[in-house]
mmCIF file of the C-alpha atoms, coordinates in Angstrom:
data_MODEL
# 
_entry.id   MODEL 
# 
loop_
_atom_site.group_PDB 
_atom_site.id 
_atom_site.type_symbol 
_atom_site.label_atom_id 
_atom_site.label_alt_id 
_atom_site.label_comp_id 
_atom_site.label_asym_id 
_atom_site.label_entity_id 
_atom_site.label_seq_id 
_atom_site.pdbx_PDB_ins_code 
_atom_site.Cartn_x 
_atom_site.Cartn_y 
_atom_site.Cartn_z 
_atom_site.occupancy 
_atom_site.B_iso_or_equiv 
_atom_site.pdbx_formal_charge 
_atom_site.auth_seq_id 
_atom_site.auth_comp_id 
_atom_site.auth_asym_id 
_atom_site.auth_atom_id 
_atom_site.pdbx_PDB_model_num 
ATOM 1   C CA . MET A 1 1   ? 0.000   0.000   0.000   1.00 0.00 ? 1   MET A CA 1 
ATOM 2   C CA . SER A 1 2   ? 1.476   3.351   -0.967  1.00 0.00 ? 2   SER A CA 1 
ATOM 3   C CA . HIS A 1 3   ? 1.265   6.210   1.468   1.00 0.00 ? 3   HIS A CA 1 
ATOM 4   C CA . ILE A 1 4   ? 0.716   9.807   0.464   1.00 0.00 ? 4   ILE A CA 1 
ATOM 5   C CA . LYS A 1 5   ? 2.758   12.363  2.350   1.00 0.00 ? 5   LYS A CA 1 
ATOM 6   C CA . LEU A 1 6   ? 1.074   15.473  3.714   1.00 0.00 ? 6   LEU A CA 1 
ATOM 7   C CA . ASP A 1 7   ? 3.302   17.788  1.641   1.00 0.00 ? 7   ASP A CA 1 
ATOM 8   C CA . GLN A 1 8   ? 2.216   15.931  -1.527  1.00 0.00 ? 8   GLN A CA 1 
ATOM 9   C CA . ILE A 1 9   ? -1.436  16.622  -0.706  1.00 0.00 ? 9   ILE A CA 1 
ATOM 10  C CA . ALA A 1 10  ? -0.700  20.287  -0.001  1.00 0.00 ? 10  ALA A CA 1 
ATOM 11  C CA . SER A 1 11  ? 1.251   20.797  -3.236  1.00 0.00 ? 11  SER A CA 1 
ATOM 12  C CA . ASP A 1 12  ? -0.939  18.811  -5.635  1.00 0.00 ? 12  ASP A CA 1 
ATOM 13  C CA . PRO A 1 13  ? -4.167  17.480  -4.131  1.00 0.00 ? 13  PRO A CA 1 
ATOM 14  C CA . SER A 1 14  ? -6.316  15.158  -6.169  1.00 0.00 ? 14  SER A CA 1 
ATOM 15  C CA . PRO A 1 15  ? -10.014 16.023  -6.474  1.00 0.00 ? 15  PRO A CA 1 
ATOM 16  C CA . THR A 1 16  ? -10.853 13.256  -3.956  1.00 0.00 ? 16  THR A CA 1 
ATOM 17  C CA . GLN A 1 17  ? -8.280  14.549  -1.467  1.00 0.00 ? 17  GLN A CA 1 
ATOM 18  C CA . ARG A 1 18  ? -9.485  18.125  -1.922  1.00 0.00 ? 18  ARG A CA 1 
ATOM 19  C CA . ARG A 1 19  ? -13.112 17.088  -1.359  1.00 0.00 ? 19  ARG A CA 1 
ATOM 20  C CA . THR A 1 20  ? -12.165 15.097  1.753   1.00 0.00 ? 20  THR A CA 1 
ATOM 21  C CA . VAL A 1 21  ? -10.146 17.942  3.281   1.00 0.00 ? 21  VAL A CA 1 
ATOM 22  C CA . ASP A 1 22  ? -12.889 20.497  2.516   1.00 0.00 ? 22  ASP A CA 1 
ATOM 23  C CA . GLU A 1 23  ? -15.540 18.251  4.075   1.00 0.00 ? 23  GLU A CA 1 
ATOM 24  C CA . MET A 1 24  ? -13.411 17.590  7.168   1.00 0.00 ? 24  MET A CA 1 
ATOM 25  C CA . ALA A 1 25  ? -12.899 21.346  7.660   1.00 0.00 ? 25  ALA A CA 1 
ATOM 26  C CA . ARG A 1 26  ? -16.625 22.029  7.290   1.00 0.00 ? 26  ARG A CA 1 
ATOM 27  C CA . ILE A 1 27  ? -17.501 19.334  9.823   1.00 0.00 ? 27  ILE A CA 1 
ATOM 28  C CA . ALA A 1 28  ? -14.847 20.457  12.313  1.00 0.00 ? 28  ALA A CA 1 
ATOM 29  C CA . GLU A 1 29  ? -16.148 24.030  12.241  1.00 0.00 ? 29  GLU A CA 1 
ATOM 30  C CA . SER A 1 30  ? -19.751 23.010  12.848  1.00 0.00 ? 30  SER A CA 1 
ATOM 31  C CA . GLN A 1 31  ? -19.315 20.244  15.413  1.00 0.00 ? 31  GLN A CA 1 
ATOM 32  C CA . THR A 1 32  ? -20.336 20.926  18.998  1.00 0.00 ? 32  THR A CA 1 
ATOM 33  C CA . LEU A 1 33  ? -19.017 19.238  22.136  1.00 0.00 ? 33  LEU A CA 1 
ATOM 34  C CA . GLU A 1 34  ? -22.214 17.181  22.444  1.00 0.00 ? 34  GLU A CA 1 
ATOM 35  C CA . GLN A 1 35  ? -21.913 15.995  18.832  1.00 0.00 ? 35  GLN A CA 1 
ATOM 36  C CA . GLY A 1 36  ? -18.295 15.016  19.484  1.00 0.00 ? 36  GLY A CA 1 
ATOM 37  C CA . LEU A 1 37  ? -19.380 12.989  22.510  1.00 0.00 ? 37  LEU A CA 1 
ATOM 38  C CA . LEU A 1 38  ? -22.075 11.241  20.479  1.00 0.00 ? 38  LEU A CA 1 
ATOM 39  C CA . VAL A 1 39  ? -19.579 10.379  17.741  1.00 0.00 ? 39  VAL A CA 1 
ATOM 40  C CA . GLU A 1 40  ? -17.138 8.989   20.313  1.00 0.00 ? 40  GLU A CA 1 
ATOM 41  C CA . GLY A 1 41  ? -19.986 6.992   21.868  1.00 0.00 ? 41  GLY A CA 1 
ATOM 42  C CA . ALA A 1 42  ? -20.946 5.631   18.443  1.00 0.00 ? 42  ALA A CA 1 
ATOM 43  C CA . ARG A 1 43  ? -17.316 4.678   17.815  1.00 0.00 ? 43  ARG A CA 1 
ATOM 44  C CA . GLN A 1 44  ? -17.128 2.815   21.133  1.00 0.00 ? 44  GLN A CA 1 
ATOM 45  C CA . MET A 1 45  ? -20.459 1.112   20.465  1.00 0.00 ? 45  MET A CA 1 
ATOM 46  C CA . LEU A 1 46  ? -19.301 -0.079  17.047  1.00 0.00 ? 46  LEU A CA 1 
ATOM 47  C CA . GLN A 1 47  ? -16.007 -1.391  18.467  1.00 0.00 ? 47  GLN A CA 1 
ATOM 48  C CA . GLY A 1 48  ? -17.916 -3.251  21.197  1.00 0.00 ? 48  GLY A CA 1 
ATOM 49  C CA . ARG A 1 49  ? -20.304 -4.728  18.642  1.00 0.00 ? 49  ARG A CA 1 
ATOM 50  C CA . LYS A 1 50  ? -17.390 -5.955  16.529  1.00 0.00 ? 50  LYS A CA 1 
ATOM 51  C CA . LYS A 1 51  ? -15.708 -7.479  19.564  1.00 0.00 ? 51  LYS A CA 1 
ATOM 52  C CA . ILE A 1 52  ? -18.789 -9.402  20.745  1.00 0.00 ? 52  ILE A CA 1 
ATOM 53  C CA . ALA A 1 53  ? -19.474 -10.541 17.158  1.00 0.00 ? 53  ALA A CA 1 
ATOM 54  C CA . GLY A 1 54  ? -15.972 -12.022 17.089  1.00 0.00 ? 54  GLY A CA 1 
ATOM 55  C CA . LEU A 1 55  ? -16.544 -13.948 20.322  1.00 0.00 ? 55  LEU A CA 1 
ATOM 56  C CA . ALA A 1 56  ? -19.880 -15.528 19.417  1.00 0.00 ? 56  ALA A CA 1 
ATOM 57  C CA . PRO A 1 57  ? -20.915 -17.853 16.597  1.00 0.00 ? 57  PRO A CA 1 
ATOM 58  C CA . LYS A 1 58  ? -21.207 -16.024 13.265  1.00 0.00 ? 58  LYS A CA 1 
ATOM 59  C CA . GLY A 1 59  ? -24.384 -13.977 12.969  1.00 0.00 ? 59  GLY A CA 1 
ATOM 60  C CA . LEU A 1 60  ? -25.564 -14.454 16.543  1.00 0.00 ? 60  LEU A CA 1 
ATOM 61  C CA . PHE A 1 61  ? -24.944 -10.866 17.684  1.00 0.00 ? 61  PHE A CA 1 
ATOM 62  C CA . ARG A 1 62  ? -25.150 -9.192  14.313  1.00 0.00 ? 62  ARG A CA 1 
ATOM 63  C CA . ASP A 1 63  ? -27.478 -6.470  13.156  1.00 0.00 ? 63  ASP A CA 1 
ATOM 64  C CA . SER A 1 64  ? -25.971 -5.268  9.923   1.00 0.00 ? 64  SER A CA 1 
ATOM 65  C CA . ALA A 1 65  ? -28.388 -2.350  9.498   1.00 0.00 ? 65  ALA A CA 1 
ATOM 66  C CA . TRP A 1 66  ? -27.345 -0.951  12.860  1.00 0.00 ? 66  TRP A CA 1 
ATOM 67  C CA . ASP A 1 67  ? -23.648 -1.464  12.047  1.00 0.00 ? 67  ASP A CA 1 
ATOM 68  C CA . MET A 1 68  ? -24.131 0.343   8.724   1.00 0.00 ? 68  MET A CA 1 
ATOM 69  C CA . MET A 1 69  ? -25.868 3.268   10.409  1.00 0.00 ? 69  MET A CA 1 
ATOM 70  C CA . LEU A 1 70  ? -23.093 3.544   13.020  1.00 0.00 ? 70  LEU A CA 1 
ATOM 71  C CA . GLU A 1 71  ? -20.414 3.453   10.290  1.00 0.00 ? 71  GLU A CA 1 
ATOM 72  C CA . LEU A 1 72  ? -22.190 6.191   8.337   1.00 0.00 ? 72  LEU A CA 1 
ATOM 73  C CA . PHE A 1 73  ? -22.724 8.363   11.425  1.00 0.00 ? 73  PHE A CA 1 
ATOM 74  C CA . ILE A 1 74  ? -19.059 8.134   12.431  1.00 0.00 ? 74  ILE A CA 1 
ATOM 75  C CA . SER A 1 75  ? -17.786 8.657   8.901   1.00 0.00 ? 75  SER A CA 1 
ATOM 76  C CA . GLU A 1 76  ? -19.988 11.705  8.382   1.00 0.00 ? 76  GLU A CA 1 
ATOM 77  C CA . ALA A 1 77  ? -18.675 13.278  11.577  1.00 0.00 ? 77  ALA A CA 1 
ATOM 78  C CA . GLU A 1 78  ? -15.098 12.627  10.474  1.00 0.00 ? 78  GLU A CA 1 
ATOM 79  C CA . GLY A 1 79  ? -15.747 14.105  7.039   1.00 0.00 ? 79  GLY A CA 1 
ATOM 80  C CA . GLY A 1 80  ? -15.234 10.812  5.268   1.00 0.00 ? 80  GLY A CA 1 
ATOM 81  C CA . VAL A 1 81  ? -16.920 9.489   2.183   1.00 0.00 ? 81  VAL A CA 1 
ATOM 82  C CA . VAL A 1 82  ? -18.455 6.020   2.381   1.00 0.00 ? 82  VAL A CA 1 
ATOM 83  C CA . TYR A 1 83  ? -18.987 3.921   -0.713  1.00 0.00 ? 83  TYR A CA 1 
ATOM 84  C CA . VAL A 1 84  ? -21.451 1.053   -1.092  1.00 0.00 ? 84  VAL A CA 1 
ATOM 85  C CA . LYS A 1 85  ? -18.581 -1.456  -1.193  1.00 0.00 ? 85  LYS A CA 1 
ATOM 86  C CA . HIS A 1 86  ? -17.222 -0.208  2.152   1.00 0.00 ? 86  HIS A CA 1 
ATOM 87  C CA . ILE A 1 87  ? -20.609 -0.401  3.861   1.00 0.00 ? 87  ILE A CA 1 
ATOM 88  C CA . MET A 1 88  ? -21.163 -3.896  2.439   1.00 0.00 ? 88  MET A CA 1 
ATOM 89  C CA . LEU A 1 89  ? -17.841 -5.065  3.900   1.00 0.00 ? 89  LEU A CA 1 
ATOM 90  C CA . ALA A 1 90  ? -18.582 -3.376  7.229   1.00 0.00 ? 90  ALA A CA 1 
ATOM 91  C CA . SER A 1 91  ? -21.902 -5.207  7.467   1.00 0.00 ? 91  SER A CA 1 
ATOM 92  C CA . GLY A 1 92  ? -20.254 -8.623  7.708   1.00 0.00 ? 92  GLY A CA 1 
ATOM 93  C CA . GLU A 1 93  ? -22.944 -10.106 5.463   1.00 0.00 ? 93  GLU A CA 1 
ATOM 94  C CA . SER A 1 94  ? -22.813 -11.560 1.998   1.00 0.00 ? 94  SER A CA 1 
ATOM 95  C CA . ALA A 1 95  ? -22.962 -9.041  -0.839  1.00 0.00 ? 95  ALA A CA 1 
ATOM 96  C CA . ALA A 1 96  ? -26.572 -9.953  -1.659  1.00 0.00 ? 96  ALA A CA 1 
ATOM 97  C CA . ALA A 1 97  ? -27.732 -9.702  1.968   1.00 0.00 ? 97  ALA A CA 1 
ATOM 98  C CA . ALA A 1 98  ? -25.887 -6.412  2.468   1.00 0.00 ? 98  ALA A CA 1 
ATOM 99  C CA . MET A 1 99  ? -27.475 -4.945  -0.663  1.00 0.00 ? 99  MET A CA 1 
ATOM 100 C CA . ARG A 1 100 ? -30.936 -5.985  0.553   1.00 0.00 ? 100 ARG A CA 1 
ATOM 101 C CA . ARG A 1 101 ? -30.236 -4.224  3.858   1.00 0.00 ? 101 ARG A CA 1 
ATOM 102 C CA . ILE A 1 102 ? -28.975 -1.114  2.030   1.00 0.00 ? 102 ILE A CA 1 
ATOM 103 C CA . ASP A 1 103 ? -32.117 -1.170  -0.155  1.00 0.00 ? 103 ASP A CA 1 
ATOM 104 C CA . ARG A 1 104 ? -34.360 -1.373  2.936   1.00 0.00 ? 104 ARG A CA 1 
ATOM 105 C CA . LEU A 1 105 ? -32.521 1.488   4.687   1.00 0.00 ? 105 LEU A CA 1 
ATOM 106 C CA . HIS A 1 106 ? -32.830 3.521   1.480   1.00 0.00 ? 106 HIS A CA 1 
ATOM 107 C CA . ASP A 1 107 ? -36.541 2.718   1.116   1.00 0.00 ? 107 ASP A CA 1 
ATOM 108 C CA . ALA A 1 108 ? -37.093 3.798   4.743   1.00 0.00 ? 108 ALA A CA 1 
ATOM 109 C CA . ASP A 1 109 ? -35.305 7.104   3.959   1.00 0.00 ? 109 ASP A CA 1 
ATOM 110 C CA . PHE A 1 110 ? -32.501 6.523   6.471   1.00 0.00 ? 110 PHE A CA 1 
ATOM 111 C CA . ILE A 1 111 ? -29.738 6.553   3.842   1.00 0.00 ? 111 ILE A CA 1 
ATOM 112 C CA . ALA A 1 112 ? -29.227 8.086   0.415   1.00 0.00 ? 112 ALA A CA 1 
ATOM 113 C CA . ARG A 1 113 ? -27.196 6.731   -2.487  1.00 0.00 ? 113 ARG A CA 1 
ATOM 114 C CA . ASN A 1 114 ? -25.600 9.010   -5.062  1.00 0.00 ? 114 ASN A CA 1 
ATOM 115 C CA . ALA A 1 115 ? -23.137 8.453   -7.878  1.00 0.00 ? 115 ALA A CA 1 
ATOM 116 C CA . ASP A 1 116 ? -19.626 9.682   -7.073  1.00 0.00 ? 116 ASP A CA 1 
ATOM 117 C CA . PRO A 1 117 ? -19.147 12.797  -9.220  1.00 0.00 ? 117 PRO A CA 1 
ATOM 118 C CA . LEU A 1 118 ? -15.435 11.972  -9.571  1.00 0.00 ? 118 LEU A CA 1 
ATOM 119 C CA . ASP A 1 119 ? -15.884 8.306   -10.520 1.00 0.00 ? 119 ASP A CA 1 
ATOM 120 C CA . HIS A 1 120 ? -19.301 7.284   -11.777 1.00 0.00 ? 120 HIS A CA 1 
ATOM 121 C CA . ARG A 1 121 ? -18.504 3.598   -11.183 1.00 0.00 ? 121 ARG A CA 1 
ATOM 122 C CA . ARG A 1 122 ? -18.748 4.179   -7.419  1.00 0.00 ? 122 ARG A CA 1 
ATOM 123 C CA . VAL A 1 123 ? -21.819 4.966   -5.328  1.00 0.00 ? 123 VAL A CA 1 
ATOM 124 C CA . ILE A 1 124 ? -21.588 7.182   -2.243  1.00 0.00 ? 124 ILE A CA 1 
ATOM 125 C CA . VAL A 1 125 ? -23.795 6.293   0.718   1.00 0.00 ? 125 VAL A CA 1 
ATOM 126 C CA . ARG A 1 126 ? -24.727 8.835   3.388   1.00 0.00 ? 126 ARG A CA 1 
ATOM 127 C CA . LEU A 1 127 ? -27.282 9.316   6.123   1.00 0.00 ? 127 LEU A CA 1 
ATOM 128 C CA . THR A 1 128 ? -30.328 11.333  5.212   1.00 0.00 ? 128 THR A CA 1 
ATOM 129 C CA . ARG A 1 129 ? -31.638 14.002  7.560   1.00 0.00 ? 129 ARG A CA 1 
ATOM 130 C CA . ARG A 1 130 ? -34.076 11.445  8.925   1.00 0.00 ? 130 ARG A CA 1 
ATOM 131 C CA . GLY A 1 131 ? -31.302 8.872   9.430   1.00 0.00 ? 131 GLY A CA 1 
ATOM 132 C CA . ARG A 1 132 ? -29.030 11.406  11.145  1.00 0.00 ? 132 ARG A CA 1 
ATOM 133 C CA . LEU A 1 133 ? -31.814 12.589  13.471  1.00 0.00 ? 133 LEU A CA 1 
ATOM 134 C CA . ALA A 1 134 ? -32.676 8.982   14.359  1.00 0.00 ? 134 ALA A CA 1 
ATOM 135 C CA . MET A 1 135 ? -29.027 8.245   15.168  1.00 0.00 ? 135 MET A CA 1 
ATOM 136 C CA . ILE A 1 136 ? -28.666 11.395  17.261  1.00 0.00 ? 136 ILE A CA 1 
ATOM 137 C CA . ALA A 1 137 ? -31.862 10.640  19.201  1.00 0.00 ? 137 ALA A CA 1 
ATOM 138 C CA . MET A 1 138 ? -30.791 7.062   19.917  1.00 0.00 ? 138 MET A CA 1 
ATOM 139 C CA . LEU A 1 139 ? -27.214 7.965   20.840  1.00 0.00 ? 139 LEU A CA 1 
ATOM 140 C CA . LYS A 1 140 ? -28.404 10.793  23.095  1.00 0.00 ? 140 LYS A CA 1 
ATOM 141 C CA . ASP A 1 141 ? -30.683 8.353   24.854  1.00 0.00 ? 141 ASP A CA 1 
ATOM 142 C CA . VAL A 1 142 ? -27.765 5.986   25.452  1.00 0.00 ? 142 VAL A CA 1 
ATOM 143 C CA . PHE A 1 143 ? -24.929 8.426   26.183  1.00 0.00 ? 143 PHE A CA 1 
ATOM 144 C CA . CYS A 1 144 ? -26.636 11.621  27.377  1.00 0.00 ? 144 CYS A CA 1 
ATOM 145 C CA . PRO A 1 145 ? -29.740 10.456  29.272  1.00 0.00 ? 145 PRO A CA 1 
ATOM 146 C CA . GLU A 1 146 ? -31.914 12.933  31.083  1.00 0.00 ? 146 GLU A CA 1 
ATOM 147 C CA . LYS A 1 147 ? -30.919 13.284  34.709  1.00 0.00 ? 147 LYS A CA 1 
ATOM 148 C CA . ASP A 1 148 ? -34.063 11.686  36.037  1.00 0.00 ? 148 ASP A CA 1 
ATOM 149 C CA . TYR A 1 149 ? -32.749 9.688   38.971  1.00 0.00 ? 149 TYR A CA 1 
ATOM 150 C CA . GLY A 1 150 ? -36.201 8.513   39.959  1.00 0.00 ? 150 GLY A CA 1 
ATOM 151 C CA . ARG A 1 151 ? -36.644 6.670   36.671  1.00 0.00 ? 151 ARG A CA 1 
ATOM 152 C CA . THR A 1 152 ? -36.052 2.911   36.644  1.00 0.00 ? 152 THR A CA 1 
ATOM 153 C CA . PRO A 1 153 ? -36.071 0.448   33.735  1.00 0.00 ? 153 PRO A CA 1 
ATOM 154 C CA . PHE A 1 154 ? -39.395 -1.200  32.967  1.00 0.00 ? 154 PHE A CA 1 
ATOM 155 C CA . GLY A 1 155 ? -40.084 -4.199  35.154  1.00 0.00 ? 155 GLY A CA 1 
ATOM 156 C CA . TYR A 1 156 ? -37.235 -3.446  37.528  1.00 0.00 ? 156 TYR A CA 1 
ATOM 157 C CA . SER A 1 157 ? -37.757 -3.074  41.222  1.00 0.00 ? 157 SER A CA 1 
ATOM 158 C CA . PRO A 1 158 ? -34.751 -3.093  43.546  1.00 0.00 ? 158 PRO A CA 1 
ATOM 159 C CA . ARG A 1 159 ? -34.504 -5.860  46.124  1.00 0.00 ? 159 ARG A CA 1 
ATOM 160 C CA . ARG A 1 160 ? -34.553 -4.868  49.716  1.00 0.00 ? 160 ARG A CA 1 
# 
């Protein structure tokens, strides 16, 4: 694998590199502390999901749609571009099963697919507004819960 040095990018950036740097700068300027915490939480959640999936029989603790949504949420926050092939590999499913999942997420308006303007052979996948809002709401519920100390999980009553 060849590595590109930072001074090479600065002196002669490719269109893909330029787009990536511009997107990363835009994201960095607009990101709040809370958004950063949610992204870090999503990253930790995805790492934990991958770890447990590696410890259990294949497919037992797998929800490829959720893994795809986490990947897209994290990548968007980092200013990255995600292609269909990447999201298929991240899902851990066969190509056909991953494409069915991508189709269902697209039909539910959680993700959008667009041709890459720099290479029309590739398809870029991103969260839609609806998908992003759903991810933020869920991650806030997990990582930034309301401070309601009187609230207990359903069906739970402490032993005395």
